[in-house]
N, C-alpha and C positions, 0 to 999 in steps of 0.2 A: 647308048643310054650309060650315063658313066655313074656308077654308085661311088656318093660322098666320103671321103676319106673319115670324117667325123664317126659313121655311120659304122665303117671297117672298125676303127677303133674302140667303138663302143660294145659292138661285138666281140672282139678278142677280148674285151674287160668283162663282160660277162662271161662268157664262158672260161675265163680265167678263175672267177669267183665258183664258177659251177664244178671246174674239175679238181681246185682244191680243195672246196667245201668237201668234195666223195673222198679224196685220198687221205686226208687227214682222220675223217669219221674210219674209217675202215682199218685204222693200226692200232694194234696191241699196246696198254699200256707201259709194257716195258721196252719196248720201242720209242718211247716218245721223246726221251733224252737225245738223243742222237737224231731225231727225225725235225728236233727244234734247234739243234744249230743246223743243220741243212736249212730249213726254211730262212733259216736267218740270214743265210746266203745267198738262198733267191729273191729273196725280200728286197734285199740290197739290189739284186741286177734288175728287179721290177721298178724299180725308184729311179734307176737310169732311163729305163724303157718308158715308164710314165713322164720324168723330164723332156724325153723326145717329143713325146704324144702332146703333153702339153705346149712346147715350144715351138712346135711346128706344124701342127694343126692352123688352119686359118679362120675357123668358124668360133665364137666363143662358148659355145655349147661344148666343142673339145678340148678347147683351153681348161673351160672349168672342172671337165671329168678328168683331165689329166693334172691338175691342180689336187682334185681330191684323192686321186689315186696316190700322189707324189704323199700327201698327207697320213692317207690310212698305210701305208707301205712303212713308212717312217716311224709310226704308233708301232707296226707289229712287229720290226727288227728292235726298236726301244724295248718291249713288252717282252719280245720274247728272249734277247739276252737279260733280263730283269729273271724269268722264271727258270730259263738255263742254269744260270748261277744261285739260285734256290734250291733246284734239283739238287747240283754238286753239291750242295753245301749240306745234303741231308746225308750224303755217302761220308762225310768227313770223321773220323773218330774223335769222339769228345773225351773230354780231361773226366776220370773218376771224379763223383761228387768229393769222395774225402780233400781231394787235391784242390779242387776249386775252390771249396769253402778257406782251407788256409790259406791259400792264395787273397783270398779276401780279407781276412783278420789280418795281413799280416802287411796288408797294402794301405 
């Protein structure tokens, strides 16, 4: 008896969700920004794997699951970059309020 490639891909997909969930929820808040940078890179690799899964799978269920995986990973990459950018902006030095008000008046 041979196991369908679609079932194997689905099992890998579900296990990846399970492991990812538990890894992210055990991270302390101080390490969240570096973790976001790493997960953006991992999500880019996941997009490549999901494209292979969608393109090489023969059945329609596997192709649909691969396409959904590509879409979810793409959302994760773009959202991760936005969140990382906002977090890094929090650490930038801000101008004193007096200087900022002077610049607005002279503009």
